[in-house]
N, C-alpha and C positions, 0 to 999 in steps of 0.2 A: 458116814460111809467109810468102809475099810480103806486105809491109806494106799495100799498096793493097788486096789482097783481104780482109784483116781489116777494113779500114775499110768496104769495100763490104758485107761481111757484117753489120756493125753497122747500117749504114744500111738494109739490107733489113729487118731486124727492127723497127727503130723506125718505118720507113715503113709497114709493115703495121699495127702497132698504132695508129699515128696515124689510120688510117681510122676507128677507133672512139674517137678523142680520148682515148687511154689511154696515158699516159706510163709508163715502166717503171723499176724499180729496176735497179741495176747487175747483180746476180745474175740477175735475170729476163732481161736482154738476153743474158747468157752462155748460159743454157740453151736459148735459141731460135736460137743461131748455127748456120749450116749447115755451115761449114767449119772455123772456128777452135776448137781445144780446149785452147789454151794461155792460162792466165789472165794471165800477164805480158804476152804479145803483145796480148791483148784490152785490158787496162787502158791500155797505152801508146797504142794506136790510138784508144781512146775519149777519152783526154786530149787527143790531137792534134786530134780532130774538134771538141772543145769549144773549144780554143784558136783554131781557125779559124772559129768561129761557124757550123759546119755542124750540130752537135748542141748542145743547150742543157741545162744542169743547172737544174732548177726544183725547189727544195726537195730532197727525197730522191729525186727522179725525173729521168729523162732523156727528151728528146723532140727531134724535128726542128723543133718549133715553139717559139718563145720566148714562151710564154704561161703565166703563173703560174696562171691560172684552171684550167688542166688539172690541176695538182697538187691544188688544193682540191676539184675535181670528183672526182678519184680517191679522195681521203681520205674524203669523204662517202659515196661509192659503196661503199668497203670497209666502212664502218660499217653501212650499210644491208644489205649482203650478209650480215654476221654474224647479223643479225636474221632475214633471210629463210631462211638455211640451217637455222635451227632449225625453221622451218615446213616446209622441204623434207624434213627428216628425218622429221617426222610424216606428211607426205603420202606419202613413199616407203614407209613402213610400211603404209599403207592400200593403195597400189598393189600391193605385194608379196603381198597376200592374194588377189588375183584369179587366176582360172584361167589356167594356162599361163605366167604371168609367172615368169621365172627370174633376171632381173637388172634393177635400177633404178639409174640414175645421173642426177645433175644435169648439164645441158649449158648451152650459151649463155653469156651474160655472168656469170651467177651462179657457174658452175663456175670462173671466173677471179677469184672473190671480188670481184665488182662488181655493183652494182644501182643504177640510177637511180630516180627517183621514179615511173616507169611500168613498172618491171620485173615480168615474169612469172617463174614458176618453170618452166623448161623441163626436161622429162625425156627421157632416152634409155632405151629399154626393150628388153630382150632376152627373147624368148619361146621356148617349146618349139618344136621342129621341126614345121613344117607346121600350126601352130596360131596363127600370128600374128593372123589376122583374127578368130578367135574371141576372143582376148585383147583385141585392140584394140576390138572392138565392145562387149564388156563394160565396158571402162574408159571408153569415150566415153558409154555410157549413164549411168555413174556421174557423169561430168562434167556431163551435162545436169541431173541432180539437184542437183549442186553450184551450178549457175547460180541455182536457186531461193533459195539461201542466200548468193548473191553471193560464192561461194568458187571460182569457175571459174579465177581466176588461179593457184590453187594446183596446178592439174592441167593444165598445158599439155604434153600428151604428143604431141610433134610428130615424133618419129623412133623407128621400130621396126625391129628386125632379128630374125630367128629364129636359133636356135643352129646350124642346118644350113648357114648361109651368112652369116657375120658380117663378112666382108671388105667394107669401105666401097668402093663402086665408083669414085667420083671421087677421084682422088689428086692433090692440089694443096696449096698452102700453107694454104688455108682449111680444108680437111678435116683436114690434118695438125695444125693448131692445135686444132681442135675435138676430135679423137680424143685428142690428148695431154693435154688439159686436163679431159676429163670427170671427174666426181667420183662414183665408185661408192658407193652407199649400201646396197644390198642385192644379195647374190649374189656373194660374194667369189670363188668358184671359177669361175663363168661369165665374170667379167671378167678373170681371169687368162688364160683361154682367148681371150677377145676381144682382149686386147693382143698375145698371141702371133700371132693371125691377122692382125693389122694392124701387124706389125713393119715394114712399108714406110715408116712415118713416120720411122724412123731415117735414111732418106735425106735428110729435111728437118732433123731435129733430133737429131743423134747425142748431144748433151749432155743431152737431156731424160730424166729418170727418170719412168716411168709409175707413178703413185701409186694403189695399190689398198688402202692400209692401213686406211682408215676404213670400208670396206664390211663389213657383217655378213652372215652366211649367212641364207638364207631359212628361215622357220619354216612348217611345214605347218599346215593347218587342215582340219577335216572338210568344210566346204562346198566348198573348193577341190578337195579330193581327190575329192569326189563328182561335181562337174561334169567334171573331167578324166577320170574313169572313164566317165561317160555319153558323152563326146565322143571316146572312143578308137576306133581302127579305121576302117573304111570310112565309118561315119556321120559321124565327125568330119571326115574328108577332104572329104566332100560339103558339109558345113556351112561349113567354112573357105573352100572355093572359092566357094560362094554368096555369103558375106559380102564376099569380095574383089571379086567382080564387081558386087555391089550398091553398094559404096562407090565403085568406079571410075566407075560410071554417074552417081552423084550428084555426084562431084567434077568430072567432065567437063562436066556441065551448069552447074556454078558457073563454071568457066573459060570456057566458051562464052558465058555470059551476062555476062562481064566483072565479076563480083562481086569486090569488093576487101576486104582485111583492114584492120585499124586503121592499118597503116603505109602504106596506099595502093597496095599491090601486089595484082595480080590473083590471086585464089585459084587455086592449082594444086598438085597433089600428084603425086609420083612413086610409082607403085604397081607392085608385083610380088609374086610368091608369097612371097618371103622378106624383103620390106622394105616400109615405108611411110614416106615422107619428104617434106620440102618439095622442090618441083621446082627442081633446080639451075640451070635456065635463067633463073630469076628473080633473086633476091638474090645468089646465089653468083657467077654469071657476071658480073654488073655490078660486084660488089666486086673481082673479080680484074682486070677491065679498069682500074678506078681505081687499083689497086695498081701495075700495070705502068706506067701513065702517071706516077704520082707518083714511083715509084722511078727512072724515067728522068730526071725533073727533078732529083732529089736527087743522082744520079750526075753530072749535068752541073755541079751546084754544086761537087761534089768535084773534078772536073777543072779547073774554072775557078779553084779556090783555089790551084792551083800546088803543092799538097802531095799530089797523087795518086800 
């Protein structure tokens, strides 16, 4: 492979994770490469980038920024994540008991083994076909109860898909990273299907292995079975559609009113029969614009180095 392309490949990975102030280990860089699958070529290119002060080694990590506080931040964040993942395991067990839930995974920064001091536990949830909105409503009623006990941060259920349409619609580096790093905790079989359906991420990360090894299969319970039986057939279809339309109406009112979340973003949700997700026009679109801008700047640094 052409040497300059390997270096650009490395810079693309480090530039993306730098958006989150997250330096990477050598092996982590390699698994997120888009083109290079040769370890010797990769290591030579990485050493050259370090020699030219385009990439910096900070402790055990690598970054496009020569900032040692990033290494300390990551180390502390990894330690916090281990603690939060134990809580996530217990929360996933609770979520899995709810009607029509077929798979529960950790997403967001925690799925990448990182948690800052304000971190939530974000969950990605797969539901039975055409019952997403019944499942979601039941879970969010539970979250409202959790607020009374100040436990709401344990149940940030911000992305749902149902088993009839599990392909992620937006296909870009952001969604590829998120899909490839989700950590399934319940529903081993459904997540095997999910990863097959989203095999498009191989276009971005051909070296990345999709890990489903820690997921446990769901266990049934009488209450869950009873509700699913009651909501079968036409009655369940009508209820699911009603809850979807009701949720859409409420969220549209929040968006129109300019209501913001804790991060200062206007509340907005992408809603469809088979998905419920954060609106990609907000955080995701802005992040990709920053990535393209920063990557162009780092490519210019590479060209100006004379070792391109």
